[in-house]
C-alpha positions in Angstrom: 0.0 0.0 0.0 1.4 3.3 -1.0 1.5 6.1 1.5 2.6 9.8 1.3 5.6 11.1 3.1 3.4 13.6 5.0 1.1 10.7 6.1 4.1 8.7 7.4 5.3 11.7 9.4 1.9 12.3 10.9 1.6 8.7 11.9 5.0 8.7 13.6 4.2 11.9 15.4 0.8 10.5 16.6 2.5 7.3 17.8 5.2 9.2 19.7 2.5 11.3 21.4 0.5 8.2 22.4 3.6 6.5 23.8 4.5 9.5 25.9 1.0 10.0 27.1 0.4 6.4 28.2 3.9 6.0 29.6 3.7 9.2 31.7 2.4 7.4 34.9 5.7 5.4 35.0 7.8 8.5 34.7 5.8 10.0 37.6 7.3 7.3 39.9 10.7 9.0 40.3 13.3 7.0 42.2 15.0 8.8 45.1 18.0 6.4 45.1 21.3 8.1 44.6 24.1 6.1 42.9 26.9 7.9 44.7 25.3 7.6 48.1 24.6 3.9 47.4 28.2 3.2 46.4 29.6 4.8 49.5 27.1 3.0 51.8 28.0 -0.4 50.3 31.7 0.4 51.1 30.7 1.6 54.6 28.8 -1.6 55.3 31.8 -3.7 54.4 34.0 -1.5 56.7 31.7 -1.9 59.6 31.4 -5.6 59.2 35.2 -5.8 59.1 35.2 -4.1 62.5 33.8 -7.4 64.0 35.4 -9.9 61.8 38.4 -9.7 61.8 38.9 -6.4 63.7 37.3 -7.0 67.1 38.1 -10.7 67.0 41.8 -9.9 66.7 41.6 -7.0 69.2 40.0 -9.2 71.9 42.0 -12.3 71.1 45.3 -10.5 71.4 44.5 -9.4 75.0 43.4 -12.7 76.5 45.6 -15.6 77.6 46.7 -18.1 75.0 44.4 -20.9 76.2 41.3 -18.7 75.4 42.2 -17.1 72.0 40.0 -19.3 69.8 37.1 -19.2 72.3 37.2 -15.4 72.3 37.2 -15.3 68.5 34.3 -17.7 68.4 32.2 -15.2 70.3 32.7 -12.6 67.6 31.9 -15.2 64.9 28.8 -16.2 66.8 27.6 -12.6 67.0 27.9 -12.3 63.2 26.0 -15.5 62.5 23.2 -15.2 65.1 22.5 -11.4 64.8 22.5 -11.5 61.0 19.8 -14.1 60.9 17.7 -12.6 63.8 18.0 -9.1 62.3 16.6 -10.4 59.0 13.8 -12.2 60.7 12.5 -9.3 62.9 15.2 -7.1 64.3 15.3 -4.7 61.4 11.6 -4.4 61.2 11.1 -3.8 64.9 13.9 -1.2 64.9 13.4 0.8 61.8 9.9 0.1 60.4 6.9 1.8 61.9 6.6 4.9 64.0 5.7 3.6 67.5 7.1 5.5 70.4 8.5 2.3 72.0 8.9 -0.2 69.2 8.5 -0.5 65.5 6.3 -3.0 63.6 6.6 -6.4 61.9 5.8 -5.1 58.5 9.2 -6.2 57.2 9.1 -9.6 59.0 11.6 -11.8 57.1 12.1 -8.7 54.9 8.8 -9.5 53.2 7.7 -6.6 51.0 11.2 -5.3 50.5 11.8 -4.8 46.8 14.9 -4.1 44.7 14.2 -0.3 44.6 12.2 0.1 47.8 13.5 2.7 50.3 13.0 3.3 54.0 11.6 6.6 55.0 14.7 7.1 57.2 17.1 6.7 54.2 15.3 7.6 51.0 18.6 8.0 49.0 19.7 4.4 49.2 18.0 1.0 48.6 16.2 -0.3 51.7 18.1 -3.6 51.5 21.3 -1.6 51.9 20.0 0.4 54.8 18.9 -2.8 56.4 22.3 -4.6 56.2 24.2 -1.5 57.2 22.2 -1.3 60.4 22.7 -5.0 60.8 26.4 -4.5 61.1 25.9 -2.1 64.0 23.8 -4.7 65.9 26.4 -7.3 65.2 29.4 -5.4 66.7 27.3 -4.2 69.7 26.5 -7.8 70.8 30.2 -8.8 70.1 31.5 -6.0 72.3 29.7 -7.3 75.4 31.7 -10.5 75.2 34.9 -8.7 76.1 33.7 -8.1 79.6 33.2 -11.8 80.4 36.2 -13.2 78.4 38.0 -16.2 79.8 34.9 -17.6 81.7 31.5 -17.4 80.0 30.1 -20.6 78.6 29.7 -20.5 74.8 26.1 -21.9 74.9 25.2 -19.2 77.5 26.6 -16.5 75.3 24.5 -17.7 72.3 21.3 -17.7 74.3 22.2 -14.3 75.8 22.9 -12.9 72.4 19.4 -13.9 71.1 17.6 -12.3 74.1 19.8 -9.2 74.4 19.4 -8.3 70.7 15.6 -8.2 71.0 15.2 -7.0 74.6 17.9 -4.3 74.7 19.4 -3.4 71.4 16.3 -3.3 69.2 14.2 -1.1 71.5 17.1 1.3 72.2 17.9 1.5 68.4 14.2 2.3 67.8 14.0 4.9 70.6 17.0 6.8 69.3 17.2 6.2 65.6 13.9 4.6 64.4 11.4 7.2 65.3 11.0 6.4 69.0 10.5 8.6 72.0 14.1 9.5 72.7 14.7 10.7 69.1 11.4 12.6 69.2 12.6 14.3 72.5 15.6 15.6 70.6 18.3 13.2 71.8 21.3 13.4 69.5 23.3 10.2 68.7 25.0 10.4 65.3 26.5 6.9 65.2 25.9 5.0 68.4 27.1 6.6 71.6 23.9 5.3 73.3 22.8 2.6 71.0 26.2 0.9 70.7 28.8 2.0 73.2 26.8 2.8 76.3 24.5 -0.2 75.7 27.5 -2.6 75.4 29.4 -1.0 78.3 26.5 -1.3 80.8 25.7 -4.8 79.6 29.3 -5.7 80.1 29.5 -4.3 83.6 26.3 -6.1 84.7 27.5 -9.4 83.0 30.9 -9.4 84.7 29.3 -8.7 88.1 26.8 -11.5 87.7 29.4 -14.1 86.5 32.0 -13.0 89.0 35.7 -12.5 88.6 38.0 -14.8 86.7 39.7 -17.5 88.7 43.0 -16.1 89.9 42.0 -12.5 89.3 44.6 -10.2 91.0 46.7 -13.2 92.1 47.7 -14.8 88.8 49.4 -13.4 85.7 46.7 -12.5 83.2 48.8 -10.5 80.8 47.8 -10.5 77.2 49.2 -13.4 75.2 50.0 -11.5 71.9 49.5 -7.7 71.8 50.6 -7.8 68.1 47.2 -9.3 67.3 45.5 -6.6 69.3 47.4 -3.9 67.4 46.3 -5.4 64.1 42.8 -5.5 65.4 43.0 -1.8 66.5 44.1 -0.8 63.0 41.2 -2.7 61.4 38.8 -1.1 63.9 40.2 2.4 63.3 39.8 2.2 59.6 36.4 0.5 60.0 35.3 3.4 62.1 35.4 5.6 59.1 32.5 3.5 57.7 30.9 3.4 61.2 30.8 7.2 61.7 31.1 8.4 58.1 28.5 6.0 56.9 26.1 7.2 59.5 25.5 10.2 57.3 23.6 7.7 55.2 25.3 9.1 52.1 28.4 10.6 50.6 29.2 14.3 51.0 30.4 16.9 53.4 28.8 15.5 56.6 30.3 12.1 56.0 33.8 13.5 55.4 33.6 15.8 58.4 32.6 12.9 60.6 35.6 10.9 59.3 38.0 13.8 60.0 36.7 14.3 63.6 36.8 10.5 64.1 40.5 10.2 63.1 41.6 13.2 65.2 39.7 11.9 68.2 41.5 8.5 68.0 44.9 10.2 67.7 44.2 12.5 70.7 42.8 9.7 72.8 45.9 7.5 72.2 48.3 10.3 73.0 46.5 11.3 76.3 46.2 7.7 77.5 49.8 7.2 76.7 50.8 10.3 78.6 48.7 9.2 81.6 50.5 5.8 81.7 53.9 7.5 81.2 53.2 9.7 84.1 51.7 7.1 86.5 53.7 4.0 85.5 56.9 5.5 84.0 56.4 3.6 80.7 54.0 4.1 77.8 52.6 0.6 77.0 51.4 -0.5 73.6 48.2 -1.8 75.4 47.6 1.7 76.7 48.1 3.4 73.3 45.6 1.1 71.5 43.2 1.4 74.4 43.4 5.2 74.2 42.7 5.1 70.4 39.6 2.9 70.9 38.4 5.2 73.7 38.7 8.2 71.4 36.9 6.4 68.6 34.1 5.3 70.9 33.7 8.7 72.5 33.5 10.7 69.3 30.9 8.4 67.8 27.7 10.1 69.0 29.1 13.6 68.1 31.1 12.8 65.0 28.6 14.2 62.4 27.7 17.2 64.5 31.1 18.8 65.4 34.1 20.5 63.9 37.5 18.8 63.5 39.0 20.7 66.5 36.1 19.5 68.6 37.1 16.0 67.7 40.6 16.7 69.1 39.1 17.9 72.4 36.7 15.1 72.7 39.4 12.5 72.0 41.7 14.1 74.6 39.0 14.0 77.2 38.2 10.4 76.3 41.9 9.4 76.7 42.1 10.8 80.2 38.6 9.9 81.6 38.5 6.4 80.1 42.0 5.8 81.5 40.7 6.8 84.9 37.6 4.5 84.5 39.7 1.5 83.4 42.2 1.9 86.3 41.3 3.8 89.4 37.5 3.3 89.1 37.8 -0.3 88.2 40.0 -1.0 91.2 37.8 1.0 93.5 34.6 -0.8 92.5 36.5 -4.2 92.3 34.8 -5.7 89.3 36.5 -7.9 86.7 35.7 -6.5 83.4 38.2 -8.6 81.4 38.8 -6.3 78.5 37.5 -3.0 79.9 34.3 -2.8 77.9 32.7 -0.6 80.5 35.8 1.5 81.1 36.2 2.3 77.5 32.8 1.9 75.7 30.4 2.5 78.6 32.2 5.5 80.0 33.2 6.7 76.5 29.6 6.4 75.1 28.1 8.3 78.0 30.9 11.0 77.9 30.6 11.4 74.1 26.8 11.7 74.3 27.1 14.4 77.0 29.9 16.3 75.1 27.6 16.4 72.0 25.4 18.8 74.0 28.5 21.0 74.5 30.0 21.0 71.0 27.2 20.3 68.6 27.1 22.9 65.7 23.7 23.8 64.4 24.8 24.1 60.8 26.3 20.6 60.9 23.3 19.0 62.6 20.8 20.5 60.3 18.4 18.2 58.4 15.4 18.7 56.1 13.1 18.2 59.1 15.2 20.5 61.3 16.8 23.1 59.0 18.3 25.1 61.9 19.9 22.0 63.5 20.5 21.5 67.2 23.2 23.7 68.6 25.1 22.9 71.8 26.2 24.9 74.7 29.1 26.6 72.8 26.5 28.1 70.5 24.3 29.2 73.5 21.9 26.3 73.8 22.0 24.8 77.3 18.8 22.9 76.9 20.4 20.2 74.9 22.3 19.1 78.1 19.2 17.9 79.8 18.0 16.1 76.7 21.3 14.2 76.3 21.3 13.3 80.0 17.8 11.9 79.6 19.1 9.7 76.8 22.0 8.5 79.0 19.9 7.7 82.0 17.1 5.9 80.1 19.5 3.8 78.1 21.7 2.9 81.1 18.7 2.0 83.3 16.9 -0.1 80.7 20.1 -1.9 79.6 21.3 -2.6 83.1 17.9 -4.0 84.3 17.2 -6.0 81.2 20.7 -7.5 81.0 20.5 -8.6 84.6 17.1 -10.3 84.1 18.2 -11.9 80.9 21.3 -13.4 82.5 19.2 -14.9 85.3 16.8 -16.4 82.7 19.7 -17.9 80.7 21.1 -19.4 83.8 17.9 -21.5 84.2 18.8 -23.3 80.9 22.6 -23.5 81.1 25.3 -22.5 83.5 26.6 -19.0 82.7 30.3 -19.8 83.3 32.5 -22.8 82.9 33.6 -24.9 85.8 36.8 -24.1 87.7 38.6 -27.1 86.0 37.4 -26.0 82.6 38.6 -22.4 83.3 42.0 -23.7 84.4 42.5 -25.8 81.3 41.3 -23.0 79.0 38.1 -22.5 77.0 39.7 -23.4 73.7 40.1 -27.0 74.7 37.2 -27.5 77.0 34.5 -25.7 74.9 35.8 -26.1 71.3 38.2 -29.1 71.4 41.0 -27.2 69.8 43.9 -24.9 70.6 46.4 -22.5 69.1 49.6 -24.3 68.3 52.9 -23.2 69.9 
């Protein structure tokens, strides 16, 4: 059939208009996912997972005695396995889905309803699956941190049961209260990357756990020096680098806030290490490697809640304060209270988390803490806002009370099913052999 050129042009034009018209609803569904933010958050997720395996595993294993190295590493591995599955089942949904004041919902039970391009309202610039697994890595390391307080004596089966209960009873509610739309966040509590949710939670739980289990056999009478500090130094390096994803990733995207958080984080670690070293040099005449790496971790933990809200020089001050105060908490306070926190989880993470949360109320910069919901940000005392101090103290008190009470009850419940600690003979032989049937070769 013959057609005229004008007719062909008219048909093509009409077809194009029809395609555009009928396709317009699809174009109206504009994706909010940003490729650059997604790429950075994938990297940050890997960095934070690296903090537990191998970072924390090596850090803790290097500070225990040789007969307990593998058992200590096994606890970090267990945290990864158990928490990852439970977070997928219900932990993520209860923490970050739904807007209840106390707890989220089960709308994402087993991640049902999560699609390739779906987003969470708390992180509209990245896929929801990425936001879910990034937050999973925070839950993992928090559970793993608690194990350091009861190293050398907690039964592996008891730790597994405790991890299940503690994740749902302590971590999930506090994460929702602070980050997921719960009542502490609504009250204005500021915690950029986990001063309350991660560090104070882990520190209080560690303090309660070591008190319930009791001191290690031979504590203060036998030599309990670290077996291999070189492992702990390597673990510190992995934790330090991983913290860039921990704090920088908490901006939930690439850009200025992420990089400012990373700069403050690095400077706080350096200042914390230097001040702790100076304190040891002054009180013990020698700067130990254990003290240097402990100071670095103290600086990193303490800057965490403030990292995205403060200037670089604030990071230096916060890190320096962390080095001195956490040194005091891990030495004088620990001796005065006479508790056996094997790897100073409370002295470094508990005290550091509370200190950093409080110092956020001092140093927070309004321009850096501004969001679309709060364009003016939340300024701290240095910018004339004293009201934030009471709000931050509220977050510290509520988190500490809930975590301490719930941890104690959970440990008592677990003890009904299995002994919390190994027998004296098992402890004497070492947990590697008695619990896992293997040991580190000489």
